[in-house]
C-alpha positions in Angstrom: -353.8 -25.2 -153.4 -351.4 -22.5 -155.1 -350.8 -22.6 -159.1 -348.6 -21.3 -161.4 -349.2 -21.1 -165.3 -347.1 -21.4 -167.7 -348.3 -21.6 -171.5 -348.8 -24.8 -171.5 -348.9 -26.4 -168.3 -349.8 -25.7 -164.8 -347.5 -26.4 -161.8 -348.8 -27.0 -158.6 -346.9 -25.8 -155.7 -346.2 -25.2 -151.8 -343.9 -22.1 -150.0 -343.0 -23.0 -146.5 -340.6 -21.8 -143.8 -339.5 -18.0 -143.1 -340.2 -15.4 -145.6 -337.1 -13.7 -144.8 -335.1 -16.7 -145.4 -333.3 -18.1 -148.4 -335.1 -20.2 -151.1 -334.8 -23.9 -151.4 -335.9 -25.4 -154.4 -337.1 -28.9 -154.0 -337.6 -31.3 -156.8 -339.6 -34.9 -156.7 -338.8 -37.7 -158.6 -340.8 -39.5 -161.2 -343.5 -41.0 -159.7 -344.0 -39.0 -156.9 -345.4 -35.4 -155.8 -344.3 -33.0 -153.5 -345.4 -34.5 -150.5 -342.0 -36.8 -151.3 -339.8 -34.2 -148.9 -342.2 -34.7 -145.5 -339.7 -35.9 -144.2 -337.3 -33.5 -144.1 -339.7 -29.9 -143.9 -339.7 -29.6 -140.3 -336.1 -29.8 -140.1 -335.7 -27.6 -143.8 -338.0 -24.7 -142.8 -336.6 -23.6 -139.4 -334.2 -22.0 -141.4 -334.7 -22.1 -145.1 -338.0 -20.9 -147.4 -338.8 -24.3 -148.4 -340.6 -24.2 -151.9 -342.3 -27.5 -153.5 -344.1 -28.6 -156.4 -345.2 -31.4 -158.6 -343.4 -32.0 -161.9 -345.3 -31.4 -165.2 -347.6 -34.5 -165.4 -347.1 -35.3 -161.5 -349.5 -34.4 -158.5 -351.7 -31.6 -158.7 -349.6 -30.2 -162.1 -351.4 -30.8 -165.3 -350.3 -33.2 -168.0 -349.6 -32.0 -171.3 -348.8 -33.5 -174.3 -345.8 -35.9 -173.8 -343.0 -36.7 -174.6 -341.6 -34.4 -171.9 -337.8 -33.2 -172.2 -335.5 -32.1 -169.4 -334.9 -28.9 -171.0 -338.3 -28.4 -170.8 -338.6 -29.5 -166.9 -335.7 -26.9 -166.2 -337.2 -24.4 -167.6 -340.4 -24.8 -166.0 -338.4 -24.5 -162.7 -336.7 -21.6 -163.5 -340.2 -20.1 -165.3 -341.7 -21.2 -161.3 -338.8 -19.0 -159.7 -339.3 -15.9 -162.1 -343.0 -16.0 -161.6 -342.7 -16.3 -157.4 -340.0 -13.4 -157.6 -337.1 -15.3 -156.2 -333.8 -14.9 -157.8 -331.5 -16.6 -156.4 -332.5 -20.0 -155.0 -330.7 -23.3 -153.4 -331.9 -26.7 -155.0 -332.3 -30.6 -154.3 -333.4 -33.2 -156.1 -334.1 -36.7 -155.9 -334.0 -38.9 -159.0 -335.4 -36.9 -162.0 -335.7 -34.2 -159.5 -332.1 -34.3 -158.4 -331.2 -34.2 -162.9 -332.8 -30.7 -162.7 -330.9 -29.6 -160.1 -327.8 -30.8 -162.7 -329.6 -28.9 -165.6 -330.3 -25.6 -163.6 -326.8 -25.4 -162.1 -325.4 -25.5 -165.2 -327.8 -24.0 -167.3 -329.0 -21.1 -165.4 -326.1 -20.9 -162.8 -327.0 -17.7 -162.3 -330.0 -19.1 -160.4 -328.2 -21.2 -158.2 -326.7 -21.3 -155.0 -325.9 -24.6 -154.0 -327.2 -28.0 -155.3 -327.9 -31.3 -154.0 -328.8 -33.8 -156.6 -329.6 -37.1 -154.6 -330.1 -40.7 -156.0 -329.2 -39.3 -159.1 -327.5 -39.8 -162.1 -326.0 -37.6 -165.1 -327.2 -40.8 -167.8 -329.8 -43.1 -167.1 -328.7 -45.2 -170.6 -331.1 -47.9 -171.0 -333.2 -46.9 -173.4 -334.5 -49.7 -174.8 -335.5 -50.5 -170.5 -337.8 -47.5 -170.7 -339.3 -47.9 -174.0 -340.3 -51.0 -172.2 -341.6 -49.3 -169.4 -343.3 -46.5 -170.9 -345.2 -48.9 -173.6 -346.4 -51.0 -170.8 -347.9 -47.6 -168.9 -349.4 -46.4 -171.4 -351.6 -49.6 -172.6 -352.0 -50.8 -168.9 -351.8 -48.0 -166.7 -349.6 -47.5 -163.6 -350.6 -51.0 -162.0 -348.6 -52.8 -164.3 -345.1 -51.4 -163.0 -345.8 -50.6 -159.5 -344.8 -53.3 -157.3 -341.9 -53.4 -159.4 -341.1 -49.6 -159.3 -341.3 -50.0 -155.1 -339.0 -52.6 -155.1 -336.4 -50.5 -157.1 -337.4 -47.8 -154.5 -337.0 -49.8 -151.5 -334.5 -52.1 -150.1 -336.4 -55.4 -149.1 -335.6 -54.8 -145.5 -337.4 -51.0 -145.4 -340.0 -53.0 -147.3 -341.4 -55.2 -144.5 -340.3 -52.8 -142.1 -342.8 -50.0 -143.2 -345.7 -51.1 -144.3 -347.6 -47.7 -143.9 -345.1 -46.1 -145.7 -345.3 -48.7 -148.7 -349.0 -48.4 -148.8 -348.6 -44.8 -149.4 -346.2 -44.5 -152.0 -348.7 -47.2 -153.7 -350.8 -44.8 -154.2 -349.6 -42.2 -154.9 -348.0 -44.3 -158.1 -351.1 -45.9 -158.4 -352.8 -42.2 -158.6 -350.4 -41.2 -161.2 -351.6 -40.0 -164.6 -350.5 -42.9 -167.4 -349.5 -39.7 -169.5 -347.8 -38.3 -167.5 -345.9 -40.5 -166.2 -344.7 -41.9 -169.7 -344.0 -38.5 -171.4 -341.7 -37.9 -167.9 -340.2 -41.4 -168.3 -338.7 -39.9 -171.4 -337.1 -37.1 -170.6 -335.0 -39.1 -167.8 -334.3 -42.0 -171.1 -333.4 -39.0 -173.2 -331.4 -37.3 -170.4 -327.5 -36.8 -170.6 -325.8 -34.3 -168.9 -322.3 -35.9 -168.6 -321.0 -32.7 -171.0 -322.5 -30.0 -168.9 -321.1 -31.3 -165.0 -318.0 -29.3 -165.7 -320.3 -26.0 -166.3 -320.8 -26.4 -162.9 -320.0 -23.7 -160.5 -322.4 -24.1 -157.5 -321.0 -25.6 -154.4 -322.4 -29.3 -154.8 -323.3 -32.1 -152.3 -324.3 -35.6 -154.3 -326.1 -37.8 -151.8 -326.0 -41.6 -153.3 -327.9 -45.1 -152.0 -325.2 -47.6 -151.1 -328.6 -50.3 -151.8 -329.8 -47.8 -155.3 -330.8 -50.1 -158.5 -331.8 -47.2 -160.6 -328.9 -45.6 -159.8 -326.1 -46.8 -158.5 -323.5 -45.5 -156.8 -321.0 -45.2 -159.7 -323.6 -43.1 -161.1 -323.2 -40.0 -158.1 -319.9 -40.9 -158.0 -319.5 -40.2 -161.6 -321.6 -36.7 -161.2 -319.4 -35.7 -157.8 -316.2 -36.7 -160.2 -317.7 -34.1 -163.1 -318.1 -31.3 -160.9 -315.4 -29.1 -160.0 -315.4 -29.4 -155.5 -317.8 -31.8 -155.5 -318.5 -33.9 -152.4 -320.7 -37.1 -152.0 -322.5 -39.0 -148.8 -323.4 -42.4 -149.3 -326.1 -43.8 -147.2 -327.8 -47.0 -146.7 -331.0 -46.8 -148.9 -332.2 -47.4 -151.9 -333.6 -45.0 -154.9 -336.0 -43.1 -152.6 -333.3 -42.3 -149.8 -334.4 -39.6 -148.3 -337.6 -41.3 -147.2 -335.5 -44.6 -146.4 -332.7 -43.3 -144.8 -334.3 -39.5 -143.8 -332.2 -39.8 -140.0 -328.9 -39.4 -142.4 -330.2 -37.4 -145.1 -332.2 -34.5 -143.3 -329.3 -33.8 -141.2 -326.8 -33.9 -144.1 -329.2 -31.5 -146.6 -329.6 -29.4 -143.2 -326.0 -28.9 -142.7 -325.6 -28.2 -146.5 -328.0 -25.3 -147.1 -327.7 -23.6 -144.2 -323.4 -23.2 -143.7 
């Protein structure tokens, strides 16, 4: 497993796909690791050089002291591109990863070809809810929040129909370092990109889930409305829609990034 060393963190990453193909950077959601993107990998790697990495505090990346900021997480992504000698890349992200994609397109536009912020928001709000969740995780560990998180991530119908997927994501959440989850939760809580959207010039495809309670379709519509020329697609899924609605999301991403 390759790692990229930052001054204060070690970032676990993986590169797949043809070496000469355009690079697509994929950023994971809060509480997941780079395996989040497995449903898309077979299709994407036929045409693109796919760079996945674990957000600071997640998966195989190190847990540096928090709280984290979106600016910090965005700079991690830029540094990873720098370290691998990648001048420009397409960017896609789910939830926190989508926020990172928006940050990159607005703060490092020269590095970005196209972006697909998925199941995400430019402003999440509700700081007290986040403060309560952070305090609960710090005091009681990931087990205290895992079932509630899964209920927000996937629709009831999908949870009932896909017990093996639910078991995998439950284990992923339970394996998350509580300190990393809490630190990254602070980045979501404090993030506000609403005034940055009009600076984004990269072609943008927003994907939102009709059943997403964490970042409802109105959040995706606000992103698309704030970025000149952006388009939006709605799929039948909750928050981790690239998994629940992979059959819809994968071709949307493939067409957008290869045409």
